[in-house]
Each structure stands twice: as structure tokens, then as C-alpha cells.
C-alpha positions in Angstrom: 51.0 -19.6 2.7 51.2 -22.3 0.1 48.0 -23.9 1.4 46.0 -20.7 1.0 43.4 -20.4 -1.7 42.0 -17.3 -3.3 38.4 -16.8 -4.4 36.8 -13.9 -6.3 33.8 -12.0 -5.1 30.8 -10.4 -7.0 32.4 -6.9 -6.8 35.5 -8.1 -8.6 37.7 -8.3 -5.5 39.5 -11.4 -4.2 39.9 -12.9 -0.8 42.6 -15.3 0.5 41.4 -18.1 2.8 43.0 -21.2 4.4 42.6 -24.3 2.3 39.6 -26.3 3.3 37.5 -23.2 4.1 33.8 -23.3 3.4 31.4 -20.7 2.1 30.3 -20.1 5.7 34.0 -19.3 6.6 34.1 -16.8 3.7 31.0 -15.1 5.0 32.4 -14.9 8.5 35.7 -13.5 7.1 33.8 -10.8 5.2 31.9 -9.7 8.3 29.6 -10.8 11.2 26.5 -9.2 9.6 27.0 -11.2 6.4 27.7 -14.4 8.4 24.4 -13.9 10.3 22.4 -13.2 7.2 23.9 -16.0 5.1 21.8 -19.0 4.2 23.5 -20.5 1.1 26.1 -19.6 -1.5 26.8 -19.7 -5.2 30.1 -21.2 -6.4 30.8 -20.6 -10.1 27.1 -20.0 -10.5 26.0 -23.2 -8.8 23.8 -22.9 -5.7 25.4 -24.8 -2.7 25.1 -25.1 1.0 27.2 -22.9 3.3 29.2 -25.9 4.4 30.5 -26.5 0.9 34.3 -26.4 0.7 35.8 -23.7 -1.5 38.4 -24.3 -4.3 41.2 -22.1 -5.4 40.1 -19.7 -8.2 36.4 -20.1 -7.6 33.9 -17.3 -8.0 31.8 -17.1 -4.9 28.7 -15.1 -3.8 26.9 -15.4 -0.5 23.1 -15.8 -0.6 21.4 -13.8 2.2 18.1 -14.6 3.9 16.4 -11.4 2.7 17.2 -11.8 -1.0 14.8 -13.5 -3.4 17.1 -16.5 -3.7 17.6 -16.6 0.0 13.9 -16.6 0.7 13.6 -19.6 -1.7 16.2 -21.5 0.5 14.3 -20.5 3.7 11.0 -21.7 2.2 12.2 -24.9 0.8 14.0 -25.7 4.1 10.7 -24.9 6.0 8.9 -27.3 3.6 11.2 -30.1 4.8 10.4 -29.3 8.4 6.7 -29.4 7.5 7.2 -32.9 6.0 9.1 -34.1 9.0 6.3 -32.8 11.3 3.6 -34.6 9.4 5.4 -37.9 9.2 6.0 -37.7 13.0 2.3 -37.0 13.7 0.9 -39.4 11.1 3.1 -42.6 11.1 2.6 -44.3 7.8 1.9 -41.1 5.8 3.3 -40.8 2.3 4.9 -37.5 1.2 5.3 -36.4 -2.4 6.9 -33.0 -3.3 7.4 -29.8 -1.4 8.8 -26.9 -3.4 9.1 -23.3 -2.6 6.6 -21.1 -4.6 6.0 -17.4 -4.8 5.8 -16.0 -1.3 5.7 -19.5 0.3 5.9 -23.2 0.0 3.7 -26.3 0.0 4.0 -30.1 0.6 1.7 -32.8 -0.7 0.8 -35.8 1.5 -1.3 -39.0 1.4 -2.5 -39.7 4.9 -3.2 -43.2 6.2 -6.7 -44.5 5.6 -7.5 -41.5 3.3 -7.7 -39.1 6.2 -7.9 -35.3 5.6 -6.2 -32.5 7.5 -8.4 -30.2 9.6 -7.8 -26.7 10.9 -7.0 -28.3 14.3 -4.4 -30.5 12.6 -2.6 -27.4 11.2 -2.2 -26.2 14.8 -0.7 -29.5 15.8 1.6 -29.5 12.8 2.7 -25.9 13.6 3.6 -26.9 17.1 5.6 -29.9 16.0 7.4 -27.8 13.4 8.5 -25.3 16.1 9.9 -28.1 18.2 12.0 -29.2 15.2 13.1 -25.6 14.7 14.1 -25.2 18.3 16.1 -28.5 18.2 18.5 -27.0 15.7 18.7 -30.1 13.6 21.4 -29.9 10.9 20.5 -30.3 7.2 23.0 -33.0 6.1 23.5 -33.5 2.4 24.2 -37.1 1.3 24.8 -38.7 -2.1 23.5 -42.2 -3.0 23.1 -44.5 -6.0 19.7 -45.1 -7.5 19.4 -48.5 -5.8 20.3 -47.0 -2.4 17.8 -44.2 -3.0 15.1 -46.8 -3.7 16.0 -48.6 -0.5 15.9 -45.5 1.6 12.4 -44.7 0.4 11.1 -48.2 0.3 7.9 -47.2 2.1 7.4 -44.0 0.1 5.8 -44.7 -3.3 5.8 -41.1 -4.6 9.5 -40.7 -3.8 10.3 -44.1 -5.5 8.3 -43.0 -8.6 10.4 -39.8 -8.8 13.6 -41.8 -8.7 12.4 -44.4 -11.2 11.2 -41.7 -13.6 14.7 -40.7 -14.4 15.9 -42.1 -17.7 12.3 -43.2 -18.6 10.1 -41.6 -21.3 8.6 -39.3 -18.7 6.8 -36.1 -19.3 8.9 -32.8 -19.2 7.2 -31.9 -15.9 8.2 -35.2 -14.3 11.8 -34.7 -15.5 11.9 -31.2 -14.0 10.4 -32.6 -10.8 13.1 -35.2 -10.6 15.8 -32.6 -11.1 14.3 -30.4 -8.4 14.3 -33.4 -6.1 17.9 -34.1 -6.6 17.6 -37.2 -8.8 19.9 -37.7 -11.8 20.7 -40.8 -13.9 22.5 -43.1 -11.5 22.6 -40.6 -8.6 20.3 -39.5 -5.8 20.9 -36.6 -3.4 19.1 -36.4 -0.1 19.1 -34.2 3.0 18.9 -35.8 6.4 17.8 -34.1 9.6 19.1 -36.3 12.4 18.0 -38.5 14.0 15.6 -40.0 11.4 14.1 -37.7 8.8 15.4 -37.9 5.2 14.1 -36.4 2.0 15.0 -36.3 -1.7 16.4 -32.9 -2.6 19.0 -31.1 -4.7 19.3 -28.2 -2.2 20.7 -26.0 -1.0 19.3 -25.7 2.5 20.0 -23.6 5.6 22.7 -25.1 7.9 20.2 -26.1 10.6 16.6 -25.8 11.5 17.2 -23.1 14.1 17.8 -20.6 11.2 14.0 -20.9 10.5 11.0 -19.9 12.5 9.3 -16.9 10.8 6.7 -19.1 9.1 2.9 -19.7 9.1 0.8 -22.5 7.8 -1.9 -21.0 5.7 -4.4 -23.6 4.4 -5.0 -27.1 3.0 -6.2 -27.9 -0.5 -6.5 -31.0 -2.7 -4.0 -31.7 -5.4 -3.7 -34.6 -7.8 -0.4 -36.4 -7.9 1.5 -34.8 -10.8 -1.5 -32.8 -11.7 -3.2 -35.9 -13.2 -6.9 -36.4 -12.4 -6.4 -40.1 -12.9 -3.8 -40.3 -10.1 -4.3 -40.2 -6.3 -5.6 -37.0 -4.8 -3.2 -35.7 -2.2 -3.6 -33.2 0.7 -1.5 -30.1 0.0 -0.5 -27.9 3.0 0.4 -24.4 2.0 2.6 -22.1 4.2 4.7 -19.0 4.0 8.2 -18.3 5.4 10.3 -15.2 5.7 13.6 -14.1 7.0 12.2 -12.3 10.1 9.1 -12.0 12.1 8.7 -8.4 10.8 8.8 -9.6 7.2 6.3 -12.3 8.0 3.9 -9.8 9.6 4.3 -7.4 6.7 3.3 -10.2 4.3 0.3 -11.2 6.3 -0.8 -7.5 6.4 -0.4 -7.5 2.6 -2.7 -10.6 2.4 -5.3 -8.8 4.5 -5.0 -5.8 2.2 -5.3 -8.1 -0.8 -8.5 -9.6 0.6 -9.9 -6.1 1.2 -9.1 -5.3 -2.4 -10.4 -8.5 -3.9 -12.0 -7.5 -7.2 -14.7 -10.2 -6.8 -15.9 -8.6 -3.6 -15.6 -5.1 -5.0 -17.5 -6.2 -8.1 -20.5 -7.1 -6.0 -20.2 -4.1 -3.6 -20.0 -1.6 -6.4 -22.6 -3.4 -8.6 -20.2 -3.9 -11.5 -20.6 -7.6 -12.6 -21.5 -11.1 -11.5 -21.3 -14.7 -12.7 -24.8 -16.1 -13.2 -24.8 -19.9 -12.7 -27.4 -20.1 -15.5 -24.6 -19.0 -17.9 -21.8 -21.0 -16.5 -18.5 -20.4 -14.8 -15.9 -18.0 -16.2 -18.5 -16.0 -18.2 -19.3 -12.7 -16.5 -22.3 -10.5 -17.0 -21.5 -6.8 -16.6 -24.0 -4.5 -15.0 -24.5 -0.9 -16.2 -21.7 0.6 -14.1 -19.3 -2.2 -14.9 -20.2 -2.0 -18.6 -19.6 1.7 -18.6 -16.1 1.3 -17.1 -15.4 -1.3 -19.9 -16.6 1.2 -22.5 -14.3 4.0 -21.2 -11.3 1.6 -21.2 -12.1 0.4 -24.7 -12.8 3.8 -26.1 -9.5 5.1 -24.7 -7.7 2.1 -26.3 -9.4 2.7 -29.7 -8.5 6.4 -29.7 -4.8 5.7 -28.7 -4.5 3.0 -31.3 -5.9 5.1 -34.1 -3.5 7.9 -33.1 -0.7 5.3 -33.1 -1.2 4.4 -36.8 -3.3 1.3 -36.2 -6.2 0.2 -38.4 -9.4 -1.1 -36.7 -10.8 -4.4 -37.8 -13.6 -6.6 -36.7 -13.8 -10.4 -37.0 -16.5 -12.9 -36.1 -16.7 -15.1 -33.0 -16.8 -18.4 -35.0 -14.8 -20.0 -37.8 -14.6 -23.3 -39.6 -12.1 -25.9 -38.3 -10.1 -25.5 -41.5 -8.9 -22.1 -40.3 -7.6 -23.5 -37.0 -6.0 -26.5 -38.8 -4.0 -24.1 -40.9 -3.1 -21.9 -38.0 -2.1 -24.9 -35.9 -4.5 -24.2 -33.0 -6.2 -27.6 -33.4 -2.8 -29.2 -33.3 -1.4 -27.4 -30.3 -4.3 -25.9 -28.3 -7.3 -28.1 -28.9 -7.6 -29.0 -25.2 -8.2 -25.3 -24.4 -10.8 -24.7 -27.1 -14.5 -25.1 -26.8 -15.8 -28.1 -28.7 -17.1 -27.6 -32.2 -20.6 -27.1 -33.5 -21.5 -29.2 -36.5 -23.5 -27.3 -39.1 -24.1 -28.1 -42.8 -21.3 -30.6 -43.0 -18.7 -28.3 -41.4 -17.2 -27.9 -37.9 -17.3 -24.4 -36.4 -15.2 -23.4 -33.4 -15.5 -20.3 -31.1 -12.3 -18.5 -31.8 -9.6 -19.0 -29.1 -7.4 -16.3 -30.6 -7.8 -13.4 -33.0 -4.5 -13.8 -35.0 -5.7 -16.2 -37.7 -8.5 -13.9 -38.7 -6.2 -10.9 -38.8 -4.0 -12.9 -41.1 -7.0 -13.4 -43.4 -7.4 -9.6 -43.5 -3.8 -9.2 -44.6 -4.3 -11.9 -47.2 -7.5 -10.5 -48.6 -5.3 -9.1 -51.4 -1.7 -8.9 -52.5 0.4 -6.6 -50.4 3.3 -4.3 -51.3 6.2 -3.3 -49.1 4.8 0.2 -49.4 1.8 -0.9 -47.2 4.1 -2.1 -44.4 4.1 -1.9 -41.5 0.5 -2.8 -41.4 -0.9 -2.5 -37.8 -4.2 -4.2 -37.3 -6.2 -3.7 -34.0 -9.3 -5.3 -32.6 -11.1 -5.5 -29.3 -11.9 -9.1 -30.1 -13.6 -11.5 -27.8 -12.1 -15.0 -27.6 -13.2 -18.2 -25.8 -11.0 -20.7 -24.0 -12.3 -23.6 -21.9 -10.3 -23.1 -18.7 -10.9 -25.8 -16.1 -13.2 -24.7 -13.3 -10.4 -25.1 -10.7 -8.4 -22.3 -12.2 -11.2 -19.8 -12.8 -10.8 -16.7 -10.6 -13.3 -13.8 -11.1 -12.3 -11.6 -13.9 -8.7 -12.5 -13.7 -9.2 -16.0 -15.2 -12.3 -16.3 -17.4 -13.5 -18.4 -20.3 -14.7 -15.5 -22.5 -12.3 -12.5 -22.7 -12.0 -9.4 -24.8 -8.4 -8.8 -25.9 -7.1 -5.5 -27.1 -5.3 -7.4 -29.7 -3.0 -6.1 -32.4 -1.0 -7.9 -35.1 1.7 -6.0 -36.9 3.1 -7.2 -40.2 6.4 -5.6 -41.2 9.5 -6.1 -43.3 12.6 -7.6 -41.6 14.2 -4.1 -41.9 11.3 -2.5 -40.0 11.3 -5.0 -37.1 13.6 -3.3 -34.7 11.9 0.2 -35.0 8.4 -1.4 -34.7 9.3 -3.3 -31.5 10.9 -0.2 -29.9 7.9 1.9 -30.8 5.5 -0.8 -29.8 7.0 -1.3 -26.3 7.0 2.5 -25.8 3.3 2.6 -26.7 2.5 -0.2 -24.3 4.3 1.5 -21.4 2.7 4.9 -22.1 -0.8 3.5 -22.1 -0.2 1.5 -18.9 1.2 4.6 -17.2 -2.0 6.5 -18.1 -3.9 4.0 -16.0 -1.6 4.8 -13.1 0.9 1.9 -13.4 4.5 3.0 -12.6 6.5 -0.1 -11.6 7.5 -2.3 -14.5 9.7 -5.3 -15.0 10.1 -7.5 -18.1 11.3 -10.9 -19.2 12.9 -11.7 -22.5 12.3 -15.4 -23.5 14.8 -16.7 -26.0 15.1 -19.6 -28.4 14.4 -23.1 -27.0 16.3 -26.2 -28.0 13.5 -27.3 -30.3 12.4 -24.4 -32.6 10.9 -23.5 -36.0 12.3 -21.0 -38.4 15.9 -20.2 -39.3 18.6 -19.4 -36.8 19.1 -16.0 -38.6 15.4 -15.1 -38.0 15.6 -16.0 -34.3 18.8 -14.0 -33.8 17.3 -11.0 -35.6 14.1 -11.1 -33.6 15.7 -11.7 -30.3 18.2 -8.9 -30.7 15.4 -6.6 -31.8 13.4 -7.4 -28.7 16.5 -6.9 -26.5 17.2 -3.5 -28.1 13.6 -2.4 -27.5 13.9 -3.3 -23.8 17.3 -1.5 -23.6 15.8 1.6 -25.1 12.8 1.5 -22.8 14.8 1.6 -19.6 12.6 -1.1 -18.0 14.6 -3.6 -15.9 14.5 -7.1 -17.4 15.7 -10.6 -17.0 16.5 -13.1 -19.8 14.8 -16.5 -19.6 17.2 -18.5 -21.8 15.4 -21.1 -23.8 12.0 -20.2 -22.5 10.5 -18.8 -25.7 7.8 -20.7 -27.5 9.1 -23.0 -30.3 7.8 -20.6 -32.8 8.8 -17.2 -31.4 10.9 -15.2 -28.8 8.9 -12.8 -26.8 8.8 -10.0 -24.2 6.5 -10.3 -21.2 5.8 -7.0 -19.3 5.1 -7.4 -15.6 3.9 -4.6 -13.3 3.6 -4.3 -9.5 0.3 -3.0 -8.0 -0.2 -0.7 -5.0 0.5 -3.5 -2.5 3.5 -4.9 -4.4 2.0 -7.9 -6.2 3.4 -8.8 -9.5 1.0 -9.1 -12.5 2.1 -10.5 -15.9 0.3 -8.3 -18.4 1.4 -7.3 -21.9 3.1 -9.7 -24.3 5.1 -8.8 -27.4 5.9 -11.8 -29.6 7.6 -12.2 -32.9 6.1 -15.1 -34.8 7.8 -17.0 -37.6 5.3 -19.9 -37.7 2.0 -18.3 -38.8 3.5 -16.4 -41.8 4.9 -19.7 -43.0 1.7 -21.7 -42.3 -0.4 -19.2 -44.2 2.2 -18.6 -46.9 2.1 -14.9 -46.3 4.1 -12.6 -48.5 4.5 -9.1 -49.8 6.0 -7.7 -53.0 9.3 -6.0 -52.2 11.0 -3.1 -54.0 12.8 -5.8 -56.1 9.3 -7.0 -57.3 10.0 -10.4 -55.6 7.9 -12.1 -53.0 9.2 -11.8 -49.4 7.9 -13.2 -46.1 6.8 -10.6 -43.6 7.5 -10.7 -39.9 4.4 -10.9 -37.7 4.3 -9.3 -34.2 1.5 -10.4 -31.7 0.6 -7.9 -29.0 -2.1 -7.8 -26.3 -1.6 -4.6 -24.3 -4.2 -5.1 -21.4 -3.9 -8.9 -21.8 -7.7 -8.9 -21.7 -10.1 -6.1 -20.7 -11.5 -8.3 -18.0 -8.2 -9.2 -16.3 -7.0 -5.6 -16.6 -10.2 -4.3 -14.9 -9.6 -6.8 -12.1 -6.1 -5.5 -11.7 -7.3 -1.8 -11.7 -10.0 -2.6 -9.1 -7.5 -4.2 -6.8 -4.7 -1.6 -7.5 -7.1 1.2 -6.6 -9.2 -0.8 -4.0 -12.2 0.1 -6.1 -11.5 3.9 -5.9 -10.9 4.3 -9.7 -9.4 7.6 -11.0 -12.1 10.1 -11.9 -11.8 9.6 -15.6 -12.6 5.9 -15.2 -15.2 6.2 -12.5 -18.8 5.3 -13.6 -20.2 8.1 -11.5 -17.8 11.1 -11.2 -20.0 13.3 -9.0 -22.9 12.4 -6.7 -25.0 15.5 -6.0 -26.8 15.5 -2.6 -29.4 18.2 -1.8 -29.6 18.9 1.9 -33.4 19.1 1.9 -36.1 18.2 -0.7 -36.6 21.9 -1.5 -33.0 21.8 -2.9 -33.7 19.0 -5.3 -34.5 21.2 -8.2 -31.2 23.0 -7.9 -29.4 19.6 -7.6 -31.1 18.4 -10.8 -30.1 21.6 -12.7 -26.5 21.1 -11.5 -26.5 17.5 -12.7 -27.9 18.6 -16.1 -25.1 21.2 -16.3 -22.4 18.6 -15.5 -23.8 16.1 -18.0 -24.0 18.7 -20.7 -20.3 19.3 -20.2 -19.6 15.6 -20.6 -19.4 14.5 -17.0 -21.1 11.6 -15.3 -23.3 12.9 -12.4 -26.2 11.5 -10.4 -28.6 13.1 -7.9 -29.4 11.3 -4.7 -32.6 13.1 -3.7 -33.3 14.1 -0.1 -35.6 11.3 0.9 -33.0 10.0 3.4 -30.9 11.8 6.0 -27.9 13.6 4.5 -25.4 11.6 6.6 -26.7 8.3 5.3 -26.5 9.5 1.7 -22.9 10.8 2.1 -21.8 7.4 3.6 -23.4 5.6 0.7 -21.7 7.7 -1.9 -18.3 7.1 -0.1 -18.9 3.4 0.0 -19.6 3.6 -3.7 -16.2 5.3 -4.0 -17.6 8.2 -6.0 -14.7 10.7 -6.6 -16.8 13.8 -5.7 -19.7 14.2 -3.4 -21.4 17.5 -3.9 -23.7 18.8 -1.2 -26.0 21.7 -2.0 -28.0 23.8 0.5 -29.6 27.2 0.9 -26.4 29.2 0.4 -25.5 27.3 -2.7 -29.0 27.7 -4.3 -28.7 31.5 -3.7 -25.1 31.9 -4.8 -24.8 29.3 -7.5 -22.1 27.4 -5.6 -21.6 23.8 -4.4 -20.0 22.1 -1.4 -17.2 19.8 -2.6 -16.3 16.6 -0.7 -13.4 15.2 -2.7 -12.6 11.5 -2.2 -9.5 11.2 0.0 -9.8 14.8 1.4 -10.5 15.2 5.2 -11.9 18.7 4.8 -15.0 19.6 2.7 -14.9 22.8 0.7 -17.8 25.2 1.0 -19.2 27.7 -1.4 -17.2 26.6 -4.5 -18.5 28.4 -7.6 -20.0 25.9 -10.1 -17.9 27.2 -13.0 -14.7 26.7 -10.9 -15.7 23.2 -10.0 -16.5 22.3 -13.6 -13.1 23.6 -14.7 -11.3 21.7 -12.0 -13.1 18.5 -12.8 -12.4 18.9 -16.5 -8.7 19.5 -15.8 -8.4 16.5 -13.6 -10.1 14.2 -16.1 -7.9 15.5 -18.9 -4.8 14.9 -16.8 -6.2 11.4 -15.8 -5.3 11.7 -12.2 -7.2 10.9 -9.0 -9.0 13.6 -6.9 -6.4 13.3 -4.1 -3.7 14.1 -6.7 -5.4 17.1 -8.2 -4.9 20.6 -6.8 -8.0 22.1 -5.2 -7.6 25.3 -7.3 -7.1 23.5 -10.6 -8.8 25.4 -13.4 
């Protein structure tokens, strides 16, 4: 028919539809399962509502509820329902913004009279939200002029401020906020839920509220308007929403598991570290067991770096302000640096990063192309004044030790160095038991330093390294720093959480600021490329990740105590001590828990301390030179294991860097 239109689908196929058909009609034409799962669509790459009319020749994909993009639609739609419920229950309340965030959503409110939400209020809000969901209110998109938008939100000062910020000299965050809320120069988009609720929004949303329902309100927190401590403090209600009750229950179970694995709790239970108030927030003190784990991690890192052709350096914790003026840190990062100390007419800062001092090592004498690539490595402690509200155990601290390396190379060496470097990063992380990796390539922003040729070369070298690694990655167009493109390596832990970890960054700015050079084969001066790389990110944060990934049950090679030896009675103590001496002489970490308590109590304590091996020795073991082996994770203890066999097994497991439950019982 002449009135038919044809659209293309993601698989390359096409479908004919009647003119005037919507994205929802397309989903229904493809199949009932897709129609049921659909929550939005993309037309020529633009996210739209399912009710959007299709045009001939358009490229269309259907967004389903269980996809990452579909979950964002569900969560943002649920945030609107939350706002409607609060405004219904608190007439005169002001609402600000309510975006979808990772695994959930939030909305910020200012309640009449400066009131605060209580736990009981969350129950009331939840009940009202479910009434709104059951009513099946449609999400109706409307377009308005700026003046109409200001009239609609005449009694909502935060919404008016968002509208008025467009076209002004607003901060970048405010401009992004306005775009998210559907405000452009001269135009305002809203979504109305009849009969009376309306909100600023770009969309898309689900067709109606009855597509929602698998949600839970989680907690209330304070939040300053636009993150500015000088602006009003609002009440932020957090929630989570999913495509089904099962998905919601799975997420809540993961939260419970995350709480059980919280490294702050494990740090106390396992006697690893704490944060003394006498020192100040964000500055941990490591206890003997925690310090030992750190040493094992750091020793392994040093050995691997030396084997990888790196040279170890050491740099001081303080430097004069002039160094950070040259590097640009005082220009760009002064707010995150500790204040200076004035001594002998100079200002000294605790170092926020290691890179300026590594540059000084490079510049200590003239360099030839024959010395490149030069790979410098340091376990260097840096200090950054993080605000108290963002501190989080070891995962966000004010003093951190980075396994920091800076590589100086010729332009011709850049590609091979990046490919080798990314392979090195992944191999080391896999040794610690990490297996699920993702990456993000951040490319040139609109405002940048350096030549276009340098940016293109560095970006393509980073892309080639990712392609060679086989790690799945996304490209964040324009998200690189103004001085460098970069790769961020992310991993997923045992319960599926995503951690941003290693960063590889090609820097054009510092070589220029420090006027770095090398003498090439042509006897002329050339500017080197500089690669920044932190593999763990920081030792502290990586230890937090490991504790949570393993729920405190670290692999044997990392465990501070690898074997706890428990004599059945006190007359077995001497044999237990001799066994411990034997294990220590062979390089293992063993402790004796003497028989001054019942055996069952000591076994339980060793298991709570997550010791990989609990060795019980009694009469038969003393006579035969054997040991009873209780391997962590094994339901059945082994009896009468010859000591030599156990020593060989333990050595093999540590050399392979696996956990006891992964090691064969007869390994030797």
C-alpha cells in the first residue's frame, strides 16, 4: 500500500507497517513477548516513548525492561511516581531532581516547615506510590515554551531555577541537569500523569504507571541543592526498581550479601585495621595481620614489575609548591590537596600524585632514545583531602599508597607499550582471582591540549591495545581529560558489583609543562610520550575489594595465617610447636592455638578468622608424624595426612595462587 512505511531493525532486517504506526505497534507486530517486555524505543539512535509515531526509513530498536537501558526507564519512571506521592502527602512540598542512578533512583525534596522524613513516612510514601501504580496513570509528554514552563512550575522554585539556568553562564553540571530535565533554549518538555501531577523531563517513560511495581524505597539522606553547601539542604529519598519481583528480590539479596562482605566490618572482625579518631578520618592504621597482607600484595607487585622491565624509584612525601605549580596541580587540583606548610620561606605540600617526582627522575640527566622506554615504578603514598561525606573505609581514604608507574617512550613505541601494559595489568589482576573485566575508552573532549595528530595516535594506540586484549569495552566519546585519552579497567566482584580499578592514560600535558625531551637517532631533541598507570588504583582500595570479593576468606597465598595448629590436649602442645616450626622454616605462616580451651571452641575461632587450614593433632599424629587437615570450604576433615604430604600440598597451592577449595587434596 502507498500509505505503508518501512523501518529497519537492529538485525538489518526491515518491517512494513501502516503509516501512523508507533514504536509500540512495531513491538506488537514483531511478537507478543516483545510487546510485553517493551518500555521504550530508539529511533535513529534517539530514545523515545513507545507511543512515538514512526517515519518511513527510520532505524528502530525496542528497549526492553530487563536491559540496562530499560531499567533506567523503569527507575526514572518510578522516581516520578515517588515525587507524585510525596507532593500528594505533603501539600506545599518542593521537588528538585529525581534521576535514575546505578541500581536505583532518588528524588530530592524540601518539605514544608523544614520537616524531615521518618521511617514511618517511607511506609506511607510506598503505600501511596502503589495506589498510583495500580491506577495505571499514563505518562503524557507535552512541549511548552520557556514562559509556559515557568507558569506551570510557578510554585516550584527548584524547577524554575532549572528552566531559568538555560542560556545563562551556568556551571557544566547545571547545564547537564537542565538537559536531563528536558529544558532547552526556548523549549521545555514535561510529563503529565493525569489528573494533576506534572514534572520536567526529557524522557522517555513507560506508557503508564501500571508497568511499574517491582520497587522498594531504601533510605533517606541529606543532599545540598546542586551539591553546594551554601544552598538549601534537601531530603533525598533513595529507592530501587526492577523489571520483576524476582529481579528485585535478587538485588535485595545481593545487598544483604554486600553487607555481610563489607570490608569495614571484616577489617574489625579479622583484626586488620581501624581508623583512630586521634589521627582523623580517612587515615587508617593497619594492625599486624592487615600490614602483613599489604606487604604480601606489595612484595608481589614489586617482583612482577621488576620482571616486567620496570625500575624501582622512591620519592619523598613532601615537595615545594613550585613543583606543583609546574605540574599544574595547584592550578587544577588545589581543592583536593592538603594545605601547605610554611618553612624557611617556602611552601611545602604533601604530594597528591607521584607523577611530578617521577618526571624529575627522568630529568635528572639528558636521555637518549636508547634508554626508552623507561618504566619507573613506585609504591608511593599520596595525600588527598577528600571531604568527610565521601570517605568510605579503605575504599575512599585521604592517604593512599598507589602502585604507580610512569612510562616514557618514543612515539613509535607507544602502541607496543600500551598493548604490553594492558596485558600486564590483566595478568596481575587475574592472579588475585579477578576474571570478569570491562573497559572504557575515553576520547578527546571539545577543549583539549596538544596536537590533533598526537590525540589521534594515542587514542588509536589505546583502542588497538583494547582490541588485542579481548576485553569488552565501550567508547566514551569526548570524556577524556583535556590533557589525555585513557582506558579505565573495570571488574566485577563475586556478587556482580562493578569496580573501577586500573587506569592507563597517555599524557601530552606534563611532558610539555616540564619541557621533557630525549635525543633521537637524528641527534635532535624530541618530546617523549608519557603513560600514567596505577594497577591496583591504590593498595588500600584494592584490599577493600579483595576482602569483599572473598568475604574475608583470602586465598592461601594472601592469608596472614595460612595454617592454625590445634593440639587436642596440652600434652600434644610440644608436637604442635614442632610442626609450626617446620612450616615456618619452609616459608609458611603458621600459628599454634594451645590446648587451654575446648577443641571445638578453638576450631570455631579459627574458622571465624577464615584461616585456610586448621590442623588438628592428637595421639595418633604424634606417634605417626601426621596431621588432621580441615581445609576451609571442605565439609569432610582429612585424618592421618603425612606432614611431608601436607607441606608439598600447601606449597603447590601457594605457588599456583589458588584457594584451598580449588586445590586438589592430593596435590604434591
